[in-house]
C-alpha positions, -999 to 999 in steps of 0.1 A, spaced: 735 -139 -193 702 -158 -200 687 -180 -174 671 -212 -187 652 -241 -172 666 -276 -179 663 -310 -163 695 -326 -150 694 -361 -136 657 -358 -131 658 -324 -112 646 -291 -126 675 -267 -127 677 -230 -135 710 -223 -152 726 -197 -174 735 -205 -210 765 -227 -203 786 -253 -221 785 -289 -209 822 -286 -199 816 -254 -178 787 -270 -160 805 -303 -153 836 -284 -141 816 -261 -119 798 -291 -103 830 -310 -97 825 -340 -120 856 -360 -130 857 -360 -168 873 -394 -171 844 -411 -152 813 -397 -168 791 -399 -199 767 -371 -207 734 -376 -225 713 -346 -237 678 -352 -251 685 -389 -253 717 -385 -274 752 -390 -260 773 -359 -262 809 -368 -274 836 -356 -249 852 -337 -278 820 -315 -279 817 -307 -242 833 -273 -246 812 -262 -276 779 -279 -266 756 -253 -251 727 -263 -228 694 -247 -239 660 -242 -223 640 -275 -221 671 -298 -225 670 -330 -205 704 -340 -194 717 -371 -177 752 -373 -163 762 -409 -157 792 -416 -134 811 -448 -136 820 -465 -103 846 -492 -101 846 -519 -75 849 -555 -70 
């Protein structure tokens, strides 16, 4: 396991090499209500399992909230 430093939603995070899907699942995100951006590019949901986070990545996880 390799520990890397990335930025997630503006916070520096030390994390092992991990796929976007594994990270989101571990953190309890609901897949149907989020969009993930890595280094200013949207990561398609179809790539969450194969997209590996690397040292220096800047990730934003945007959650959609309904209301009215």
